[in-house]
C-alpha positions in Angstrom: 35.9 134.1 100.1 36.8 136.0 103.3 35.9 134.5 106.7 33.2 136.5 108.5 33.8 137.2 112.2 31.1 138.7 114.5 32.6 140.7 117.4 30.2 141.4 120.3 31.1 143.9 123.0 29.3 146.8 124.7 32.4 149.1 124.7 32.9 150.8 121.3 36.7 151.1 121.9 37.1 147.4 122.3 35.1 146.7 119.2 37.2 149.0 117.1 40.5 147.6 118.5 39.5 144.0 117.7 38.2 145.0 114.3 41.5 146.7 113.3 43.5 143.6 114.4 41.2 141.2 112.4 40.8 143.4 109.3 44.6 143.7 109.0 44.7 139.9 108.7 42.1 140.0 105.9 39.0 139.0 107.8 35.5 140.5 107.2 34.3 141.9 110.6 30.7 142.5 111.8 30.1 144.5 115.0 27.4 144.2 117.6 27.2 146.4 120.7 25.2 143.9 122.7 23.6 140.4 122.9 20.3 141.3 121.3 21.9 143.0 118.3 24.2 139.9 117.9 21.3 137.5 117.9 19.5 139.7 115.3 22.5 139.6 113.0 22.7 135.8 113.4 19.2 135.5 112.0 20.2 137.4 108.9 23.4 135.5 108.0 25.5 133.2 110.1 29.2 134.3 110.5 32.1 131.8 110.6 33.2 132.8 114.1 31.8 134.8 117.1 34.1 136.8 119.4 32.0 137.4 122.5 32.7 139.6 125.5 31.4 138.0 128.8 30.6 141.1 130.8 27.8 143.0 129.1 24.6 144.7 130.4 21.1 143.3 129.8 22.4 140.1 128.3 25.8 138.8 129.2 28.1 136.6 127.1 26.9 133.4 128.9 23.3 134.0 127.9 24.3 134.9 124.3 26.2 131.6 124.1 23.3 129.6 125.5 20.9 131.2 123.0 23.2 130.6 120.1 23.6 127.0 120.9 19.8 126.6 121.2 19.3 127.8 117.6 19.5 124.3 116.1 18.8 125.6 112.6 22.2 127.4 112.6 25.3 125.6 111.3 28.1 125.1 113.8 29.7 128.5 114.7 32.7 128.5 117.0 32.5 130.9 119.9 35.5 132.6 121.4 34.8 134.2 124.8 36.6 137.3 125.9 36.8 137.5 129.7 38.7 139.4 132.4 37.4 137.0 135.1 38.9 134.0 136.8 39.1 130.4 135.6 35.7 129.5 137.0 33.9 131.9 134.7 35.7 130.5 131.7 34.7 127.0 132.7 31.0 128.2 132.9 31.3 129.5 129.4 32.7 126.3 128.0 29.9 124.3 129.7 27.3 126.5 128.0 28.8 125.8 124.6 31.7 128.1 124.0 34.7 126.6 122.3 37.6 128.7 123.6 38.3 131.8 125.7 40.9 134.5 125.8 41.7 136.8 128.7 41.9 140.6 128.8 44.0 142.5 128.1 44.1 141.1 124.6 47.3 140.5 122.8 47.1 140.6 119.0 49.2 137.5 118.4 47.3 135.4 120.8 43.9 136.6 119.5 44.9 135.8 115.9 46.3 132.4 116.8 43.0 131.4 118.6 41.0 132.8 115.7 42.9 130.8 113.2 42.5 127.6 115.3 38.8 128.0 115.6 38.3 128.8 111.9 40.2 125.6 111.0 37.8 123.7 113.3 34.8 125.5 111.6 36.0 124.6 108.1 36.8 121.0 108.9 33.4 120.4 110.4 31.7 122.2 107.4 33.7 120.1 105.0 32.7 116.9 106.9 29.0 117.9 106.8 29.2 118.7 103.1 30.8 115.3 102.4 28.2 113.5 104.4 25.4 115.3 102.7 26.8 114.6 99.3 27.2 111.0 100.2 23.6 110.8 101.4 22.3 112.5 98.3 24.3 110.2 96.1 22.9 107.1 97.9 19.4 108.4 97.6 19.6 109.1 93.9 21.4 105.8 93.2 19.0 103.7 95.2 16.0 105.5 93.6 17.4 104.9 90.1 18.2 101.3 90.9 14.7 100.6 92.2 12.9 101.2 88.9 14.7 98.5 86.8 14.6 96.1 89.8 10.8 96.4 90.1 10.5 95.9 86.3 12.7 92.8 86.4 10.7 91.5 89.3 7.4 91.8 87.4 8.9 90.2 84.3 10.2 87.3 86.3 6.8 86.8 87.8 5.3 86.7 84.3 7.9 84.2 83.0 7.4 81.9 86.0 3.6 82.0 85.4 4.2 80.8 81.9 3.1 84.0 80.1 5.6 83.3 77.3 5.2 79.6 77.2 5.8 76.5 79.3 9.2 76.3 81.1 11.3 73.3 81.6 12.1 72.2 85.2 15.7 73.4 84.8 14.6 76.8 83.6 12.0 77.1 86.4 14.7 76.4 88.9 17.0 79.0 87.4 14.1 81.5 87.3 13.4 80.9 91.0 17.1 81.7 91.9 17.0 84.8 89.8 13.7 85.9 91.4 15.1 85.4 94.9 18.3 87.3 94.1 16.3 90.2 92.6 14.0 90.3 95.6 17.0 90.4 98.0 18.5 93.3 96.0 15.1 95.1 95.8 14.7 94.7 99.6 18.2 96.2 100.2 17.4 99.2 97.9 14.1 99.8 99.7 15.8 99.7 103.1 18.5 102.2 101.9 15.8 104.6 100.7 13.9 104.4 104.0 17.2 104.9 105.9 17.9 108.0 103.9 14.4 109.3 104.6 14.8 108.8 108.3 18.3 110.3 108.3 17.1 113.3 106.3 14.1 113.7 108.6 11.7 113.4 105.6 10.1 110.1 106.6 6.4 110.7 107.4 4.8 108.3 109.9 1.1 107.4 109.7 0.7 107.5 113.5 -2.4 105.9 115.0 -3.3 103.9 118.1 -2.2 100.2 117.7 -2.8 97.2 119.8 0.6 95.4 120.0 -0.8 92.0 121.0 -2.5 91.1 117.7 0.3 92.8 115.8 2.9 90.5 117.4 0.7 87.5 116.8 0.4 88.5 113.1 4.2 88.6 112.9 4.6 85.2 114.5 2.0 83.6 112.3 3.8 85.0 109.2 7.2 83.7 110.4 5.9 80.3 111.7 6.7 78.4 108.5 10.4 79.5 108.8 10.5 78.1 112.3 8.9 74.9 111.4 11.2 74.3 108.4 14.2 74.6 110.9 12.5 72.5 113.6 12.4 75.5 116.0 9.7 76.7 118.4 8.3 80.2 117.9 5.9 81.4 120.6 4.6 84.3 122.7 4.9 83.6 126.4 1.7 83.7 128.4 0.5 87.3 128.7 0.0 88.8 132.1 -3.6 89.7 133.0 -2.9 93.4 132.4 -1.6 92.8 128.9 -4.8 92.0 127.1 -4.6 95.4 125.4 -1.4 97.2 124.9 -2.0 100.4 123.0 0.9 102.4 121.5 0.7 105.3 119.1 2.7 104.7 115.9 2.9 103.6 112.3 1.6 100.0 112.1 3.6 99.1 108.9 6.8 100.5 110.4 6.4 98.6 113.7 5.5 95.4 111.7 8.8 95.9 109.9 10.7 96.2 113.2 9.3 93.0 114.7 9.6 91.1 111.4 13.2 92.0 111.3 14.1 91.3 115.0 12.1 88.0 115.1 13.3 87.0 111.6 16.9 87.6 112.7 16.4 85.6 115.8 15.2 82.6 113.7 18.0 83.1 111.2 20.8 82.8 113.8 19.1 80.0 115.7 19.7 76.3 114.7 18.3 74.5 117.8 15.7 75.5 120.3 13.7 78.4 119.2 12.5 82.0 119.8 10.1 83.3 122.4 8.5 86.7 122.7 7.7 88.1 126.1 5.6 91.2 126.8 5.9 93.2 130.1 4.5 96.4 131.4 6.7 99.0 133.1 4.8 102.1 134.3 4.0 104.0 131.1 6.0 101.8 128.8 5.8 98.4 127.3 8.8 96.1 126.8 8.8 93.4 124.1 11.7 91.0 124.6 12.6 88.7 121.8 14.8 85.9 123.1 16.5 83.2 121.0 18.7 80.2 121.8 21.0 80.9 118.9 24.7 81.7 118.3 24.8 84.8 120.5 26.8 88.0 119.9 30.3 88.8 121.1 30.4 91.6 123.7 32.8 93.6 121.5 30.3 93.7 118.7 27.2 94.8 120.7 28.1 98.6 120.6 28.2 98.4 116.8 25.0 96.4 116.1 22.9 99.3 115.1 25.5 100.8 112.7 24.9 100.7 109.0 26.3 97.6 107.1 27.5 95.9 110.4 26.8 92.2 110.1 29.0 90.9 112.9 31.2 87.8 112.6 28.5 85.2 111.9 29.2 85.2 108.1 25.5 84.6 107.4 23.5 86.2 104.6 22.3 89.8 105.3 22.9 93.4 104.3 23.5 94.7 107.8 20.8 97.3 107.3 17.9 95.7 109.2 19.0 96.6 112.7 20.1 100.0 111.6 16.7 100.8 110.1 14.9 99.2 113.1 16.8 101.5 115.4 15.7 104.5 113.4 12.0 103.4 113.4 11.9 102.7 117.1 13.6 106.0 117.9 11.0 107.8 115.7 8.4 106.2 118.0 10.1 107.7 121.1 11.3 104.3 122.0 14.6 102.4 122.2 16.1 98.9 121.6 18.4 97.2 124.1 20.5 94.0 123.7 21.7 91.3 126.1 23.8 88.5 124.6 26.6 86.0 125.1 28.3 83.8 122.5 26.7 80.3 122.2 24.0 81.3 124.8 21.6 83.2 122.6 20.4 86.9 122.5 17.6 89.0 123.8 16.6 92.1 121.9 14.1 94.3 123.8 12.0 97.0 122.2 10.9 99.7 124.7 7.9 101.7 123.5 5.7 104.4 125.3 2.1 103.4 125.9 -0.7 105.5 124.5 -3.0 107.2 126.9 -6.4 106.1 125.6 -7.7 102.5 126.0 -8.6 100.4 123.0 -12.4 100.7 123.5 -12.1 104.5 122.7 -10.7 103.5 119.3 -13.7 101.3 118.4 -16.4 102.9 116.3 -19.6 104.0 118.1 -23.0 102.8 117.1 -23.6 106.0 115.1 -20.3 105.5 113.2 -21.2 102.0 112.0 -22.8 101.5 108.6 -26.3 100.2 108.6 -26.8 96.6 107.5 
């Protein structure tokens, strides 16, 4: 299939000269006599490359470049600026999103060399994107197909452990428990992969509503307290400042529960002595939830990669490496961020930064007319 090149220039003679050079090399050429016409053609079908004159009336090449780069629904299209101006004008075009420039008067050999170079760039990026999309689609289909038999196995193991098919000996019960834990771990990994795919594909729908963070965090700590007690660790929320009795954020409650369960659960997993504390602090229109442990800590070289998929660090403890990656996506979807401070053997602090909602909690409570009669 021929590469399609859009040439934009307000001088017809320039258009026909460039078209003849490109068509002799086997390219398909589209012509536009100005910026508006070029943008209209882009909406119909994206070319593989744009050759764009800088000096044009009404809308110059800089503005066309800026508008093309603002059309995020378009695939990547290299832009080659054609200019008769000095170096400063070329730098301006590159800053606005152009990929290369060529000076007038145009020489055919130089033009074709730059066109070939930019088309190689275009095709390599397109191939990379296709490969990434195919990989994501494969993971999505695979994890979806894996989930069905794992759920069925989980239900069957529950029935067997409950004695639905007869009394089990202690040895069989112990084996069943191991099988059930392994199946649950695998099912959890598959569910995380599915959610990661949804976030990456932009198809994850959040059930956003006002949430009071204080009781949500207390719920997480209550759920994880047995793990802390079994390891002889403390797990606590530090005394709340007077202005933190109600901390309202807008978000998906289940997704935020998942984030704090993962971060606090990780802190307990990698802590053998001492414990984990949670501190809440206000910062203008944001709330910061800091989770500090006295655990093994993280090497400085590993911190930049913590939120990448399947990165587990050098601790060699059980885990899929997906929890932090998913937590990062969830917090980002709530217009927040996660930061990390850590040193080996001195523990870690993971801080979740979330924007506060505008309305106070009492607005969220039902009015007298909303309540059901006794």
